[in-house]
LOZADO-161418 format. One record per residue (C-alpha): y negated, z negated, x negated; residue in three letters. Coordinates in steps of 0.1 Angstrom, whole numbers, plus 5000, padded with zeros to 4 digits. Example, Ala and Ser with C-alpha at 12.3 -4.5 7.8 and 13.67 -1.06 7.14 Angstrom:
BEGIN
504549224877ALA501149294863SER
This chain:
BEGIN
211239837348MET214939757356ALA215539427373THR218339217360LYS220839127388ARG221838767392SER225438647389LYS225238547426ARG224138897436ALA226839057415SER229438847430LYS228438877467THR227539247468SER231139367465PRO232239117491ALA229539227515ARG230539587509SER234139507516GLY233239327548ARG231239617560ARG234139857552GLY236539637571LYS234239617601ALA234039997601ARG237740027598ALA238239777626ALA235839967649ALA237740287642ALA241040117650GLU239539967682ALA238540307695LYS241440437716PRO243340737703LYS244941017722GLY243941207753VAL243841177790VAL244041447817ASN240941507838ALA239441757862TRP237141997844GLU234641987873GLN236241927907ASP239641907923PRO238842197946GLY238142557939ASP235642737960GLY236542707997ALA239942557989GLN240642187985PRO242842237955SER243042467925GLY240642287901GLY241142307863GLN242942017845VAL241741967809ILE242641717783GLN239841497769ARG239541207744PRO240140867759VAL236640747771PRO235340407761VAL233140297790LEU231739987773ARG230140187745GLU226440247743GLN224440417755PRO224640307791PHE227640077792SER229740107823ILE232539897838ARG234940007865ILE235339697887VAL237839847912ASN240539897901PRO240239577881ALA242339697851SER242640037834ALA246040217835PRO247640327803GLU245540577785ALA247740887784LYS247941217803PRO248741137839HIS249641387867SER247041487892PRO247541317926GLY248140977911THR245840677910ALA246140667872ASP244841027870PHE241940947893ARG240940647872TYR240740847839TRP239141157854THR236340937868ALA236040737835ALA235841057815GLU233041197837ALA231140867837LEU231240847799ARG230341217794ARG227341187817GLY226140867802ALA226441007767ASP224441317777PHE221541127793TRP221740847767GLY220941097739ALA217741197759LEU216740837768LEU217240627737PRO216540257743GLY216740287781THR218940037800SER220340037835TRP218039917863GLU221039707876VAL221539517843GLY223239567810SER226339727825ILE226739957855LEU229539847879PRO231640117895VAL233940087925ASP236240387927LEU237540307962ASP235040107982PHE236440198016GLY237140478041ILE234340738041ASP233841098029LEU230940988008ASN229740817976ALA226440637969PHE224340447944TYR222440127952ASP221039877929ARG224439697928GLU226239997912GLY228140307922LEU230540317952LYS233040587959PHE235340627989PHE238340798003HIS238840978036GLY241241208054SER240741568065ALA243341808078ALA246141578066GLY244841548031ARG243341238015THR240241307995VAL238841057970PHE235141117962SER235440937928GLY238041197917GLU235441467915SER233441487883PRO230741667903ASP230341367926VAL230741107899VAL228041267877CYS225741307908HIS225940937916GLU225540857879LEU222341067880GLY220840837907HIS221440537884ALA219940727854ILE216840827874LEU216440477887ASP216440347851SER214040617839LEU211540587868LYS212440287890PRO209340317912GLN210940627928LEU213640417944PHE211540267972ASP208840537974ALA208040618010ALA208140998005SER210441268017ILE209841467986GLU210641177963VAL213841107981ALA214741477979ALA214041477942PHE216441187937HIS219141397954GLU218141697933SER218341497901PHE221941397911GLY222941757914ASP221141847881MET223041567864SER226341707877ALA225442057864ILE224141937829LEU227041697824SER229541977832ALA227842197806LEU228841947779GLN232442077782LEU233242377759PRO235842497784SER233342497813LEU230742677792ARG233242947782GLU234542977817GLY231243017834VAL229943267809LEU233143477815ALA232743447853GLU229043547853THR229143797825GLY226443587808GLY224043617838VAL223943257847LEU221943287879HIS224943387900ARG227143177922ALA229843037900SER231942727893ARG228842577877LEU226442627907SER229042527933ARG228942147936LEU231741927951ALA234042197965GLU236741957977GLN234341707994LEU232642008010GLY235942128023TRP236741788037ALA233441768056ILE233742128068ARG236942038086GLN234941828110SER231441968109VAL231642328095PRO227842388097SER227042078077ALA227942218043VAL228142548024GLU231142778031ALA232642717997ASP231242387984CYS228942097994LEU225742247979ARG225142557958ASN222442557931ALA222042937935VAL220142967967ASN217043137981THR215142837995PHE211442827987PHE209042537990TYR207742468025ARG205842168037ASP208541928048PRO206341828078ASP206842178091THR210642168089LEU213142028114PRO214541678104THR218041818105MET219442178102ALA222742358094PRO223442418057ALA222242778061THR218642658068ALA216242418052LEU215242088067SER213241778057SER216441568053GLU216441478016PRO219841638007HIS218841958024SER215241968010PHE216541887975SER218042237972ARG214542377967VAL214042197933PHE217742227923THR217542607929GLY214342637908ALA215942427881PHE219042637880PHE216942957879GLU215042807850GLY218242717832LEU219543077836ALA216143207824GLY216342997792MET219743137784LEU218543487791ALA215943447764MET218643377738LYS219643667715ASP223243547716THR224543427750LYS227643227739ASN228842887747GLU226942727718ALA223642877731ALA224442747766LEU225042397752LEU221742407734GLN219942527766VAL221442247786SER220141997762ARG216742157759ASP216142177797ILE217441817800GLY214741707776ALA212141907794ILE213241757828LEU212941397814VAL209441467800ALA208441607834GLY209641297853ILE208041057829ARG204641217832ALA204741277869ALA202641067893SER204540927923VAL202741117950VAL203841307981PRO203741637962THR206241507936PHE208041837931PHE204942007918SER204041707897GLN207341727878VAL207342107877ALA203742127863ALA204641897834THR207842077827MET205942407824ILE203542247799GLY206442097778VAL208442417779ALA205442637769ALA205342457735THR208942557728GLN209642867750PHE206443067752SER208043337775ALA209643087799TRP208043007832GLN209142767859TRP210142947891PRO207442947917ARG209642827945ARG208842457940THR205042487941ARG203442367973PRO201042617990CYS198842368007ALA197941998006PRO200041768027ARG198641698062PRO197941338070SER200841338095ARG203241298067GLN201840948059ALA202740848095ARG206240998094ASN207540898059ARG210940748058ARG212240508032ARG215540608015TYR216640297997ARG220240407990GLY221240737976TYR224340917987SER226041247977PHE226641388012ARG223841468036TRP224241348072PRO225441608097SER223341748126MET222641498153ALA223641748180SER227241728169VAL229641458179SER229841278146LEU232541068130PRO231440738115SER231140868080TRP228441118088SER225840868098MET223040768073PRO224140478052ARG221940168048PRO221240048013SER222839737999ARG219939697975SER217639397977ALA
């Protein structure tokens, strides 16, 4: 039976509809128009400190949900337009674009999740002099430093920005990891940062097309995608060559297999594995990248659309693995086991690479030798046997 509408309803409904329309129009007008210049992935290119690809991207809106962000230094945003590389205005917008892109990627996988630091994540793009960047429970901090006459800004690299953003995302997803007294948990935090950089980069069509052309569709090859933070790696290499890879900071295509961290040295050159969290993180990152490549290999068509879907699928599998994993010393295998189970329901032929699976239980010595890593930085400390500049020493956390 039809219901007769009241005069009040008939009068107010068009007004409400009009207000909603005006609100939508105002929101559309408030969203900045135009584009900004940004680095596609890093200012460097392989072993060189320059040569990165500049792309144009829509003006990012950091205050938007999911995961609102505020750049606190510099205090005000420069004009939103294409700026030239090498300028402070360019550095601002390339960092802002990477932050928004990474937050959008993880926000789609983590609906309803908020920052551990509060409703808005503060970001300082130039916290001081250091070849480093880190996350603590106050926000993200980036630095600048000099090497071979060149000033390097860590916040200018989307790789570094999305790595640090990854620490904040993981702290929001599973905050009990932040203070866990476990080498493996600390290493996983670093691995998640690198995985965040890789997955955030894959949200760019130009990057997907470029890496497919570079690798011939065989993703498990060293490429612009697997090489992380080329410019920062170059800068550190000028002082301590053995501390980083020959053409980047870390490479997700590697041959490191799981070994009990208690049997490893506490520090080692980049060519070897140690129990230092950044070094040991490469085991999980390498397995993850191998899994990413394997998922793409299963696709009938290996184009950029397929690679985009694979990046989102493996991101969802990773989130599920982290959520279900118990915070124990063998955290790598906890996450990997759940990922295998989740993936099996969607990708019956896919298997998680064996390299992350521990071969034996942890000896009790680990319980006596655990270290607490309360702040998470992008760069691993250099070998203690080398005369070190101040930036290479482990950084204490500024968290409570």
